[in-house]
Structures are given as C-alpha cells and as structure tokens.
DSSP file (Angstrom, degrees, kcal/mol; ACC not computed):
  #  RESIDUE AA STRUCTURE BP1 BP2  ACC     N-H-->O    O-->H-N    N-H-->O    O-->H-N    TCO  KAPPA ALPHA  PHI   PSI    X-CA   Y-CA   Z-CA
    1    1 A X              0   0    0      0, 0.0   148,-0.0     0, 0.0   149,-0.0   0.000 360.0 360.0 360.0 140.0   -2.7  -27.8  -15.6
    2    2 A X        -     0   0    0      1,-0.1     2,-0.5   109,-0.0   107,-0.1  -0.296 360.0-147.4 -67.9 150.2   -2.3  -24.8  -13.3
    3    3 A X     >  +     0   0    0    105,-0.3     4,-1.9     1,-0.1     5,-0.2  -0.808  18.7 176.4-119.4  87.5   -5.2  -22.5  -12.5
    4    4 A X  H  > S+     0   0    0     -2,-0.5     4,-2.5     1,-0.2     5,-0.2   0.825  77.6  57.7 -64.5 -31.6   -3.7  -19.0  -12.0
    5    5 A X  H  > S+     0   0    0      2,-0.2     4,-2.2     1,-0.2    -1,-0.2   0.936 109.0  44.7 -64.3 -45.6   -7.1  -17.3  -11.5
    6    6 A X  H  > S+     0   0    0      1,-0.2     4,-2.5     2,-0.2    -1,-0.2   0.883 113.1  52.1 -64.0 -38.1   -7.9  -19.5   -8.6
    7    7 A X  H  X S+     0   0    0     -4,-1.9     4,-2.3     2,-0.2    -2,-0.2   0.900 109.4  48.5 -66.1 -40.5   -4.4  -19.0   -7.2
    8    8 A X  H  X S+     0   0    0     -4,-2.5     4,-2.4     2,-0.2    -2,-0.2   0.920 111.9  49.7 -65.1 -43.1   -4.7  -15.2   -7.4
    9    9 A X  H  X S+     0   0    0     -4,-2.2     4,-2.6     1,-0.2    -2,-0.2   0.933 111.6  48.3 -59.9 -46.4   -8.1  -15.3   -5.7
   10   10 A X  H  X S+     0   0    0     -4,-2.5     4,-2.3     1,-0.2    -1,-0.2   0.901 109.7  53.1 -60.8 -41.4   -6.6  -17.5   -2.9
   11   11 A X  H  X S+     0   0    0     -4,-2.3     4,-0.8     1,-0.2    -1,-0.2   0.915 112.5  44.4 -59.4 -45.0   -3.7  -15.1   -2.6
   12   12 A X  H  < S+     0   0    0     -4,-2.4     3,-0.3     1,-0.2    -2,-0.2   0.889 116.6  45.8 -68.2 -39.6   -6.1  -12.2   -2.1
   13   13 A X  H  < S+     0   0    0     -4,-2.6    14,-2.5     1,-0.2    -2,-0.2   0.821 115.6  43.5 -74.1 -31.6   -8.4  -14.0    0.3
   14   14 A X  H  < S+     0   0    0     -4,-2.3     2,-1.1    -5,-0.2    -1,-0.2   0.452  87.1  87.2-102.4  -0.8   -5.8  -15.5    2.5
   15   15 A X    ><  +     0   0    0     -4,-0.8     3,-0.6    -3,-0.3     6,-0.3  -0.786  54.3 177.0 -97.5  92.9   -3.3  -12.7    3.1
   16   16 A X  T 3   +     0   0    0     -2,-1.1    -1,-0.1     1,-0.2     9,-0.1   0.525  64.4  64.3 -81.1  -7.0   -5.0  -11.1    6.0
   17   17 A X  T 3  S+     0   0    0     -3,-0.1     2,-0.2     4,-0.0    -1,-0.2  -0.137  81.8 106.3-109.5  40.1   -2.6   -8.3    6.8
   18   18 A X  S <> S-     0   0    0     -3,-0.6     4,-1.3    -6,-0.1     5,-0.1  -0.715  79.2-116.4-115.5 165.7   -2.9   -6.3    3.6
   19   19 A X  H  > S+     0   0    0     -2,-0.2     4,-0.8     1,-0.2     5,-0.1   0.809 114.9  58.8 -66.1 -29.5   -4.5   -3.1    2.6
   20   20 A X  H >> S+     0   0    0      1,-0.2     4,-2.5     2,-0.2     3,-1.1   0.955 105.3  46.3 -64.7 -50.3   -6.9   -5.1    0.3
   21   21 A X  H 3> S+     0   0    0     -6,-0.3     4,-1.8     1,-0.3    -1,-0.2   0.786 105.5  60.6 -67.8 -25.2   -8.3   -7.2    3.2
   22   22 A X  H 3< S+     0   0    0     -4,-1.3    -1,-0.3     1,-0.2    -2,-0.2   0.770 114.1  37.6 -69.3 -22.6   -8.8   -4.1    5.3
   23   23 A X  H << S+     0   0    0     -3,-1.1    -2,-0.2    -4,-0.8    -1,-0.2   0.840 134.2  18.1 -94.2 -39.5  -11.1   -2.8    2.6
   24   24 A X  H  < S-     0   0    0     -4,-2.5     7,-2.8     1,-0.3    -3,-0.2   0.376 104.7-115.6-118.2   3.7  -12.9   -5.9    1.4
   25   25 A X     <  -     0   0    0     -4,-1.8    -1,-0.3    -5,-0.3     2,-0.3  -0.190  27.4-104.4  87.9 176.7  -12.4   -8.4    4.2
   26   26 A X    >   +     0   0    0      4,-0.1     3,-1.3    -4,-0.1   -12,-0.2  -0.885  68.4   8.2-138.8 168.8  -10.6  -11.7    4.3
   27   27 A X  G >  S-     0   0    0    -14,-2.5     3,-1.3    -2,-0.3   -12,-0.1  -0.267 124.7 -16.0  61.0-142.7  -11.3  -15.4    4.2
   28   28 A X  G 3  S+     0   0    0      1,-0.3    -1,-0.2     3,-0.1   -15,-0.0   0.681 138.5  55.9 -72.1 -17.0  -14.9  -16.5    3.7
   29   29 A X  G <  S+     0   0    0     -3,-1.3    -1,-0.3   -16,-0.1    -2,-0.2   0.422  79.7 121.4 -94.0   2.3  -16.3  -13.0    4.5
   30   30 A X    <   -     0   0    0     -3,-1.3     2,-1.1    -4,-0.2    -5,-0.2  -0.368  64.5-134.8 -67.1 142.6  -14.2  -11.3    1.8
   31   31 A X        +     0   0    0     -7,-2.8    15,-2.6    13,-0.1     2,-0.4  -0.522  64.9 121.4 -96.7  64.3  -16.1   -9.4   -0.9
   32   32 A X  E     +a   46   0A   0     -2,-1.1     2,-0.3    13,-0.2    15,-0.2  -0.976  40.0 176.9-127.8 113.3  -14.0  -10.8   -3.8
   33   33 A X  E     -a   47   0A   0     13,-2.8    15,-1.8    -2,-0.4     2,-0.3  -0.880  31.5-112.4-126.5 147.5  -16.2  -12.6   -6.3
   34   34 A X  E    S-a   48   0A   0     -2,-0.3     2,-2.7    13,-0.2    15,-0.2  -0.609  87.4 -22.5 -74.9 137.0  -15.8  -14.4   -9.6
   35   35 A X  S    S+     0   0    0     13,-3.1     2,-0.3    -2,-0.3    -1,-0.1  -0.265 125.2  14.4  68.5 -57.5  -17.5  -12.7  -12.6
   36   36 A X  S    S-     0   0    0     -2,-2.7     2,-0.2    10,-0.1    12,-0.1  -0.978  77.1 -98.1-149.5 160.5  -20.2  -10.5  -11.0
   37   37 A X        -     0   0    0     -2,-0.3     3,-0.1     1,-0.1     2,-0.1  -0.496  40.3-116.4 -75.5 145.0  -21.3   -9.1   -7.6
   38   38 A X    >   -     0   0    0     -2,-0.2     3,-1.1     1,-0.1    -1,-0.1  -0.387  48.1 -78.4 -71.0 161.3  -24.0  -10.9   -5.7
   39   39 A X  T 3  S+     0   0    0      1,-0.2    -1,-0.1    -2,-0.1     0, 0.0  -0.309 114.3   8.9 -60.0 142.9  -27.3   -9.0   -5.2
   40   40 A X  T 3  S+     0   0    0      1,-0.2    -1,-0.2    -3,-0.1     2,-0.2   0.814  87.9 178.7  56.6  36.4  -27.2   -6.3   -2.4
   41   41 A X    <   -     0   0    0     -3,-1.1    -1,-0.2     1,-0.1     2,-0.1  -0.475  29.8-117.4 -72.1 136.1  -23.4   -6.6   -2.0
   42   42 A X        -     0   0    0     -2,-0.2     2,-0.3     2,-0.1    -1,-0.1  -0.464  47.4 -86.7 -69.5 144.0  -21.8   -4.4    0.6
   43   43 A X  S    S+     0   0    0     -2,-0.1    36,-0.1     2,-0.1     2,-0.1  -0.719  97.3  46.1-100.1 153.1  -19.3   -1.9   -0.9
   44   44 A X  S    S+     0   0    0     34,-0.6     2,-0.3    -2,-0.3    35,-0.2   0.640  76.4 149.1 -78.3 164.2  -16.4   -1.8   -1.5
   45   45 A X  E     - B   0  78A   0     33,-1.8    33,-3.0    -2,-0.1     2,-0.4  -0.968  33.6-137.6-154.9 163.6  -16.0   -5.1   -3.4
   46   46 A X  E     -aB  32  77A   0    -15,-2.6   -13,-2.8    -2,-0.3     2,-0.3  -0.988   9.9-168.6-130.3 136.7  -13.9   -6.7   -6.2
   47   47 A X  E     -aB  33  76A   0     29,-2.3    29,-2.5    -2,-0.4     2,-0.3  -0.885  10.0-165.7-114.7 157.2  -14.9   -9.0   -9.0
   48   48 A X  E     -aB  34  75A   0    -15,-1.8   -13,-3.1    -2,-0.3     2,-0.3  -0.982   7.9-175.6-140.8 152.7  -12.4  -10.9  -11.2
   49   49 A X  E     - B   0  74A   0     25,-2.1    25,-2.8    -2,-0.3     2,-0.5  -0.983  28.8-121.3-148.6 134.3  -12.6  -12.7  -14.5
   50   50 A X  E     + B   0  73A   0     -2,-0.3    23,-0.2    23,-0.2     3,-0.1  -0.663  27.6 179.4 -78.4 126.5  -10.1  -14.7  -16.4
   51   51 A X  E     -     0   0A   0     21,-2.9     2,-0.3    -2,-0.5    22,-0.2   0.865  62.4 -15.5 -92.7 -47.0   -9.6  -13.1  -19.9
   52   52 A X  E     - B   0  72A   0     20,-1.5    20,-2.3     2,-0.0    -1,-0.4  -0.989  42.4-161.9-156.1 159.6   -7.0  -15.4  -21.3
   53   53 A X  E     - B   0  71A   0     -2,-0.3     2,-0.5    18,-0.2    18,-0.3  -0.813  25.4-179.7-146.5 100.1   -4.4  -18.0  -20.4
   54   54 A X  E     - B   0  70A   0     16,-3.1    16,-2.3    -2,-0.3     2,-0.2  -0.905  18.1-146.7-117.1 120.4   -1.8  -18.4  -23.1
   55   55 A X  E     - B   0  69A   0     -2,-0.5     2,-0.3    14,-0.2    14,-0.3  -0.517  19.4-131.3 -76.2 150.1    1.1  -20.8  -23.2
   56   56 A X  E     -     0   0A   0     12,-2.8    10,-2.5    -2,-0.2    11,-0.5  -0.702  19.7-147.7 -97.6 157.8    4.3  -19.7  -25.0
   57   57 A X  E     - B   0  65A   0     -2,-0.3     2,-0.3     8,-0.3     8,-0.2  -0.843   1.6-138.2-124.1 158.5    6.1  -21.9  -27.4
   58   58 A X  E     - B   0  64A   0      6,-2.9     6,-1.4    -2,-0.3     2,-0.5  -0.874   7.9-144.7-116.1 150.8    9.7  -22.5  -28.4
   59   59 A X        +     0   0    0     -2,-0.3     2,-0.3     4,-0.2     4,-0.0  -0.955  56.9  72.6-113.9 133.0   11.1  -23.0  -31.9
   60   60 A X  S >  S-     0   0    0     -2,-0.5     3,-0.5     1,-0.1    -2,-0.0  -0.979 101.2 -31.9 161.6-152.5   14.0  -25.3  -32.2
   61   61 A X  T 3  S+     0   0    0     -2,-0.3     2,-0.6     1,-0.3    -1,-0.1   0.835 135.6  43.4 -68.3 -31.2   14.8  -29.0  -32.2
   62   62 A X  T 3  S-     0   0    0      2,-0.1    -1,-0.3    -3,-0.0    -4,-0.2  -0.674  83.4-168.4-113.9  75.3   12.0  -29.6  -29.6
   63   63 A X    <   +     0   0    0     -2,-0.6     2,-0.3    -3,-0.5    -4,-0.2  -0.309  41.8  70.8 -61.5 143.7    9.1  -27.5  -30.9
   64   64 A X  E    S-B   58   0A   0     -6,-1.4    -6,-2.9     0, 0.0    -2,-0.1  -0.948  83.4  -8.1 146.3-164.1    6.3  -27.1  -28.5
   65   65 A X  E     -B   57   0A   0     -2,-0.3    -8,-0.3    -8,-0.2     4,-0.1  -0.347  44.1-151.2 -68.2 143.2    5.3  -25.5  -25.2
   66   66 A X  E     -     0   0A   0    -10,-2.5    -9,-0.1     2,-0.3    -1,-0.1   0.621  39.6-113.8 -88.5 -14.6    8.0  -23.8  -23.2
   67   67 A X  E    S+     0   0A   0    -11,-0.5    82,-3.7     1,-0.3     2,-0.4   0.454  86.3 108.8  90.6   2.3    6.4  -24.3  -19.8
   68   68 A X  E     + C   0 148A   0    -12,-0.3   -12,-2.8    80,-0.3    -2,-0.3  -0.941  45.0 176.1-115.1 132.4    5.9  -20.6  -19.5
   69   69 A X  E     -BC  55 147A   0     78,-3.2    78,-2.5    -2,-0.4     2,-0.4  -0.890  22.1-142.6-133.7 163.9    2.4  -19.1  -19.7
   70   70 A X  E     -BC  54 146A   0    -16,-2.3   -16,-3.1    -2,-0.3     2,-0.5  -0.995  12.7-167.4-129.1 127.8    0.7  -15.7  -19.4
   71   71 A X  E     -BC  53 145A   0     74,-2.8    74,-3.3    -2,-0.4     2,-0.5  -0.961   7.2-155.3-115.5 128.8   -2.7  -15.3  -17.8
   72   72 A X  E     -BC  52 144A   0    -20,-2.3   -21,-2.9    -2,-0.5   -20,-1.5  -0.910  14.1-174.3-103.5 125.1   -4.7  -12.0  -18.1
   73   73 A X  E     -BC  50 143A   0     70,-2.5    70,-2.6    -2,-0.5     2,-0.4  -0.976  14.1-145.7-122.7 130.6   -7.2  -11.4  -15.4
   74   74 A X  E     -BC  49 142A   0    -25,-2.8   -25,-2.1    -2,-0.4     2,-0.4  -0.799  13.9-165.2 -94.8 135.1   -9.6   -8.5  -15.3
   75   75 A X  E     -BC  48 141A   0     66,-3.2    66,-2.4    -2,-0.4     2,-0.5  -0.970   6.2-161.3-119.4 134.5  -10.5   -7.0  -11.9
   76   76 A X  E     -BC  47 140A   0    -29,-2.5   -29,-2.3    -2,-0.4     2,-0.7  -0.976   7.8-156.8-116.0 122.1  -13.5   -4.6  -11.3
   77   77 A X  E     -BC  46 139A   0     62,-2.7    62,-1.7    -2,-0.5     2,-0.3  -0.875  12.8-164.2-102.9 113.0  -13.3   -2.6   -8.1
   78   78 A X  E     +BC  45 138A   0    -33,-3.0   -33,-1.8    -2,-0.7   -34,-0.6  -0.733  18.1 151.4-100.3 143.4  -16.7   -1.4   -7.0
   79   79 A X  E     - C   0 137A   0     58,-2.2    58,-2.7    -2,-0.3     6,-0.0  -0.959  54.6-104.6-157.8 173.6  -17.4    1.3   -4.4
   80   80 A X  S    S+     0   0    0     -2,-0.3     2,-0.3    56,-0.2    55,-0.1   0.680 104.5  35.5 -79.5 -18.7  -20.0    3.9   -3.5
   81   81 A X  S  > S-     0   0    0     56,-0.1     4,-2.1     1,-0.1     5,-0.1  -0.932  79.7-122.1-132.2 158.6  -18.0    6.7   -4.9
   82   82 A X  H  > S+     0   0    0     -2,-0.3     4,-2.5     1,-0.2     5,-0.2   0.889 113.5  54.4 -64.6 -39.3  -15.6    7.1   -7.8
   83   83 A X  H  > S+     0   0    0      1,-0.2     4,-2.2     2,-0.2    -1,-0.2   0.918 109.4  46.8 -61.6 -45.0  -12.8    8.2   -5.5
   84   84 A X  H  > S+     0   0    0      2,-0.2     4,-2.4     1,-0.2    -1,-0.2   0.889 111.4  51.9 -64.4 -39.7  -13.2    5.0   -3.4
   85   85 A X  H  X S+     0   0    0     -4,-2.1     4,-2.0     2,-0.2    54,-0.2   0.924 112.0  45.2 -63.4 -45.4  -13.3    2.8   -6.5
   86   86 A X  H  X S+     0   0    0     -4,-2.5     4,-2.5     2,-0.2    -1,-0.2   0.882 112.1  52.6 -66.0 -38.0  -10.1    4.3   -8.0
   87   87 A X  H  X S+     0   0    0     -4,-2.2     4,-2.3    -5,-0.2    -2,-0.2   0.907 108.9  49.2 -64.5 -42.4   -8.4    4.0   -4.6
   88   88 A X  H  X S+     0   0    0     -4,-2.4     4,-2.5     2,-0.2    -2,-0.2   0.908 111.5  49.8 -63.3 -41.9   -9.3    0.3   -4.3
   89   89 A X  H  X S+     0   0    0     -4,-2.0     4,-2.6     2,-0.2    -2,-0.2   0.913 110.9  49.1 -63.7 -42.9   -8.0   -0.3   -7.8
   90   90 A X  H  X S+     0   0    0     -4,-2.5     4,-2.5     2,-0.2    -1,-0.2   0.898 111.6  49.8 -63.0 -39.7   -4.7    1.5   -7.1
   91   91 A X  H  X S+     0   0    0     -4,-2.3     4,-2.0     2,-0.2    -2,-0.2   0.914 111.4  48.5 -64.4 -43.0   -4.4   -0.5   -3.9
   92   92 A X  H  X S+     0   0    0     -4,-2.5     4,-2.4     2,-0.2     5,-0.3   0.918 112.0  49.0 -63.5 -44.4   -5.0   -3.8   -5.8
   93   93 A X  H  X S+     0   0    0     -4,-2.6     4,-2.7     1,-0.2    -2,-0.2   0.918 111.8  48.9 -61.1 -43.9   -2.4   -2.8   -8.5
   94   94 A X  H  X S+     0   0    0     -4,-2.5     4,-1.1     1,-0.2     7,-0.4   0.860 113.5  47.6 -64.7 -35.2    0.2   -1.9   -5.8
   95   95 A X  H  < S+     0   0    0     -4,-2.0    -2,-0.2    -5,-0.2    -1,-0.2   0.875 121.3  33.2 -74.8 -38.3   -0.4   -5.2   -4.0
   96   96 A X  H  < S+     0   0    0     -4,-2.4     7,-2.3     6,-0.2    -2,-0.2   0.812 141.7   4.7 -89.3 -32.0   -0.3   -7.5   -7.1
   97   97 A X  H  < S+F  102   0B   0     -4,-2.7    20,-0.2    -5,-0.3     5,-0.2  -0.029  90.3 132.8-147.9  37.7    2.3   -5.7   -9.3
   98   98 A X     <  -     0   0    0      3,-1.8    17,-0.1    -4,-1.1    -4,-0.1  -0.254  68.1-101.3 -85.7 177.0    3.7   -2.7   -7.4
   99   99 A X  S    S+     0   0    0      1,-0.2     3,-0.1    -2,-0.1    -1,-0.1   0.785 119.2  24.9 -71.1 -27.5    7.3   -1.7   -7.0
  100  100 A X  S    S+     0   0    0      1,-0.3     2,-0.4    -6,-0.2    -1,-0.2   0.633 127.5  38.7-111.0 -18.4    7.7   -3.1   -3.5
  101  101 A X        +     0   0    0     -7,-0.4    -3,-1.8     2,-0.0     2,-0.3  -0.999  65.5 148.0-134.4 130.1    5.0   -5.8   -3.4
  102  102 A X  B     -F   97   0B   0     -2,-0.4     2,-1.0    -5,-0.2    -5,-0.2  -0.985  53.1 -94.0-157.1 158.3    4.1   -8.2   -6.2
  103  103 A X        +     0   0    0     -7,-2.3     2,-0.3    -2,-0.3     4,-0.1  -0.643  62.1 145.6 -78.3 106.2    2.8  -11.7   -6.6
  104  104 A X        +     0   0    0     -2,-1.0     9,-0.2     2,-0.1     2,-0.1  -0.986  37.0  29.6-140.1 148.2    5.9  -13.8   -7.1
  105  105 A X  E    S-D  112   0A   0      7,-3.0     7,-2.5    -2,-0.3     2,-0.5  -0.422 100.7 -30.6  98.0-175.5    6.8  -17.4   -6.1
  106  106 A X  E     +D  111   0A   0      5,-0.3     2,-0.3    -2,-0.1     5,-0.2  -0.659  64.3 157.3 -85.2 126.1    4.6  -20.4   -5.6
  107  107 A X  E >   -D  110   0A   0      3,-2.6     3,-1.7    -2,-0.5   -96,-0.1  -0.965  68.3  -1.7-147.9 131.1    1.1  -19.7   -4.4
  108  108 A X  T 3  S-     0   0    0     -2,-0.3  -105,-0.3     1,-0.3  -101,-0.1   0.805 130.3 -57.8  60.0  29.6   -1.9  -22.0   -4.8
  109  109 A X  T 3  S+     0   0    0      1,-0.2     2,-0.4  -107,-0.1    -1,-0.3   0.529 115.6 113.4  79.8   5.6    0.2  -24.5   -6.7
  110  110 A X  E <   -D  107   0A   0     -3,-1.7    -3,-2.6  -107,-0.1     2,-1.1  -0.941  62.7-140.8-114.5 131.8    1.2  -21.9   -9.4
  111  111 A X  E     -DE 106 148A   0     37,-0.7    37,-2.3    -2,-0.4     2,-0.3  -0.743  25.0-161.0 -92.5  92.7    4.8  -20.7   -9.7
  112  112 A X  E     +DE 105 147A   0     -7,-2.5    -7,-3.0    -2,-1.1    35,-0.3  -0.554  18.4 178.5 -78.5 134.9    4.3  -16.9  -10.5
  113  113 A X  E     -     0   0A   0     33,-3.2     2,-0.3     1,-0.4    34,-0.2   0.784  62.2 -21.6 -99.4 -40.1    7.2  -15.1  -12.0
  114  114 A X  E     - E   0 146A   0     32,-1.4    32,-2.5    -9,-0.1    -1,-0.4  -0.982  46.8-148.6-164.4 165.3    5.8  -11.6  -12.5
  115  115 A X  E     + E   0 145A   0     -2,-0.3     2,-0.3    30,-0.2    30,-0.2  -0.987  18.5 175.0-145.3 139.7    2.7   -9.5  -12.7
  116  116 A X  E     - E   0 144A   0     28,-2.1    28,-3.0    -2,-0.3     2,-0.4  -0.993  38.9 -99.8-145.5 152.1    2.2   -6.3  -14.7
  117  117 A X  E     + E   0 143A   0     -2,-0.3    26,-0.3   -20,-0.2     3,-0.1  -0.561  36.7 175.8 -70.6 125.7   -0.7   -3.9  -15.5
  118  118 A X  E     +     0   0A   0     24,-3.3     2,-0.3    -2,-0.4    25,-0.2   0.701  64.6   6.3-103.7 -26.9   -1.9   -4.7  -18.9
  119  119 A X  E    S- E   0 142A   0     23,-1.7    23,-2.7     3,-0.0    -1,-0.4  -0.970  89.1 -45.6-158.5 139.0   -4.9   -2.4  -19.2
  120  120 A X  E     - E   0 141A   0     -2,-0.3    21,-0.2     1,-0.3     2,-0.1  -0.432  20.6-131.6 102.4-172.8   -6.4    0.4  -17.1
  121  121 A X  E     +     0   0A   0     19,-0.6     2,-0.4    -2,-0.1    -1,-0.3   0.435  51.1 168.8 -78.1 147.3   -7.4    1.7  -14.8
  122  122 A X  E     - E   0 140A   0     18,-1.9    18,-3.2    -3,-0.2     2,-0.3  -0.998  20.6-147.0-129.2 128.4  -10.7    2.8  -16.5
  123  123 A X  E     + E   0 139A   0     -2,-0.4     2,-0.3    16,-0.2    16,-0.2  -0.746  22.4 164.9-101.6 144.4  -13.6    4.2  -14.4
  124  124 A X  E     - E   0 138A   0     14,-2.9    14,-2.2    -2,-0.3     2,-0.4  -0.899  32.6-118.1-143.4 170.6  -17.3    3.7  -15.1
  125  125 A X  E     - E   0 137A   0     -2,-0.3     2,-0.7    12,-0.2    12,-0.2  -0.970  17.5-146.5-116.1 134.1  -20.6    4.1  -13.5
  126  126 A X  E     - E   0 136A   0     10,-3.6    10,-2.0    -2,-0.4     3,-0.1  -0.885  23.2-132.7-100.1 110.5  -22.9    1.1  -12.9
  127  127 A X        -     0   0    0     -2,-0.7     8,-0.1     8,-0.2     6,-0.1  -0.301  28.9 -99.3 -64.1 144.4  -26.5    2.3  -13.2
  128  128 A X        -     0   0    0      1,-0.1    -1,-0.1     4,-0.1     7,-0.1  -0.342  33.0-176.1 -65.4 144.3  -28.9    1.2  -10.5
  129  129 A X  S    S+     0   0    0     -3,-0.1    -1,-0.1     1,-0.1    -2,-0.1   0.353  71.7  72.4-117.9   0.6  -31.1   -1.8  -11.3
  130  130 A X  S    S-     0   0    0      4,-0.2     3,-0.1     2,-0.1    -1,-0.1   0.261 112.9-100.2-102.9  12.1  -33.1   -1.9   -8.1
  131  131 A X  S    S+     0   0    0      1,-0.3     2,-0.1    -3,-0.1    -3,-0.0   0.353  89.2 113.1  88.2  -8.1  -35.3    1.2   -8.7
  132  132 A X  S    S-     0   0    0      2,-0.1    -1,-0.3     1,-0.1    -4,-0.1  -0.305  72.4-126.4 -87.2 177.7  -33.1    3.5   -6.5
  133  133 A X  S    S+     0   0    0     -3,-0.1     2,-0.6    -2,-0.1    -1,-0.1   0.225  71.0 118.2-107.2  13.3  -31.0    6.3   -7.7
  134  134 A X        -     0   0    0     -7,-0.1     2,-0.2     1,-0.0    -4,-0.2  -0.711  49.7-158.8 -84.6 118.8  -27.8    5.1   -5.9
  135  135 A X        -     0   0    0     -2,-0.6     2,-0.4   -55,-0.1    -8,-0.2  -0.594   8.4-138.9 -92.2 155.5  -25.1    4.3   -8.4
  136  136 A X  E     - E   0 126A   0    -10,-2.0   -10,-3.6    -2,-0.2     2,-0.4  -0.910  15.3-145.3-108.5 144.9  -22.1    2.1   -8.0
  137  137 A X  E     -CE  79 125A   0    -58,-2.7   -58,-2.2    -2,-0.4     2,-0.4  -0.888  17.0-172.6-109.7 140.4  -18.8    3.2   -9.3
  138  138 A X  E     -CE  78 124A   0    -14,-2.2   -14,-2.9    -2,-0.4     2,-0.5  -0.986  15.7-160.2-136.3 146.7  -16.3    0.7  -10.7
  139  139 A X  E     -CE  77 123A   0    -62,-1.7   -62,-2.7    -2,-0.4     2,-0.4  -0.994  17.8-152.1-123.0 125.6  -12.7    0.9  -11.9
  140  140 A X  E     +CE  76 122A   0    -18,-3.2   -18,-1.9    -2,-0.5   -19,-0.6  -0.808  17.9 170.8-102.8 135.9  -11.5   -1.8  -14.2
  141  141 A X  E     -CE  75 120A   0    -66,-2.4   -66,-3.2    -2,-0.4     2,-0.4  -0.978  19.4-150.1-135.3 151.8   -7.9   -3.0  -14.5
  142  142 A X  E     -CE  74 119A   0    -23,-2.7   -24,-3.3    -2,-0.3   -23,-1.7  -0.992  12.9-165.1-122.0 131.7   -6.4   -6.0  -16.3
  143  143 A X  E     -CE  73 117A   0    -70,-2.6   -70,-2.5    -2,-0.4     2,-0.6  -0.954  11.4-144.4-119.7 133.9   -3.2   -7.6  -14.9
  144  144 A X  E     -CE  72 116A   0    -28,-3.0   -28,-2.1    -2,-0.4     2,-0.5  -0.863  15.5-162.1 -97.7 122.3   -1.0  -10.0  -16.9
  145  145 A X  E     -CE  71 115A   0    -74,-3.3   -74,-2.8    -2,-0.6     2,-0.4  -0.912   3.3-155.3-107.1 126.9    0.5  -12.8  -14.7
  146  146 A X  E     +CE  70 114A   0    -32,-2.5   -33,-3.2    -2,-0.5   -32,-1.4  -0.864  27.0 158.9 -99.5 134.7    3.5  -14.7  -16.0
  147  147 A X  E     -CE  69 112A   0    -78,-2.5   -78,-3.2    -2,-0.4     2,-0.4  -0.987  43.9-104.6-152.5 158.9    4.0  -18.2  -14.5
  148  148 A X  E     -CE  68 111A   0    -37,-2.3   -37,-0.7    -2,-0.3   -80,-0.3  -0.730  28.1-173.0 -84.1 133.6    5.6  -21.5  -15.1
  149  149 A X              0   0    0    -82,-3.7   -82,-0.1    -2,-0.4   -81,-0.1  -0.593 360.0 360.0-127.4  68.6    3.1  -24.2  -16.2
  150  150 A X              0   0    0     -2,-0.2    -1,-0.1   -83,-0.1   -82,-0.1   0.417 360.0 360.0-107.8 360.0    5.1  -27.4  -16.2
C-alpha cells in the first residue's frame, strides 16, 4: 500500500531548489518533522501529520476499491513571528498546490494526481514551556492529496 505522507515528506526534503528549502533547509538538516517539533528547534520549521487516507469505491458489476485514494495531511508552520509563520504556510501551499507548481506525478512510489487546500490557513500562538516569555507562532493548513493506490 502506498504511503503518501512519506512521499510528500521526501518530496519536500529532496527538492533543494525551492523556496521551502531556503527557509527550513534540505536533506538531513531540514527542519521538517513528523507530528511535533524537537526540543530547542531552530525556527522556522514545519511539522506534518497524516489525518486520513481514504480509498474511494466504485459501484457496478465489480464493486470495490477504485484504485483512487485521498490523503489529508496537516502541516504546522512554526516561526518566531506571526508574519513569518503565515509566510511559510503560504509558501508551502504554493509549492504543493499552487497555480504554477503542485505535487503531481510519481514521487516516492506514489502516483499523485492533485493537491488542494482542504483547511486553513489558521494562525495560533504556542505558549512557551521552557520558562521563557518567547512564544512560537504557528499557522496550520490541511492539504488533500489525490493519488492512485493500485
């Protein structure tokens, strides 16, 4: 079974000539993490979490899976200011599902058809947990990826 979340992460980490990698780095030094930020993480950074991965079905003589699925992935864009956080989220949206650039084709073993913003952007403040008064700002977006899962 295809793993669209891993494929999207790989796509973000290995495309070194993008606006995303200029902000959060690339390869093994990239600040793109599953689920949550590590302690004392340098800003800006991105976390991602798979929300759902739903196959579609067909009705007819051969009832069952159509080979087409949709994966919803939530991204949280962290930065030292609200403006930077929103800018990183806009850059990520433009890179994954923008009008001139979007994730389409085979990448990481997954055949992506399309990507669209499903929710957001929504901005929040992450209260400090280390005793300081420095807040982190985050902007959350959810992107729906359509792909073939055959």
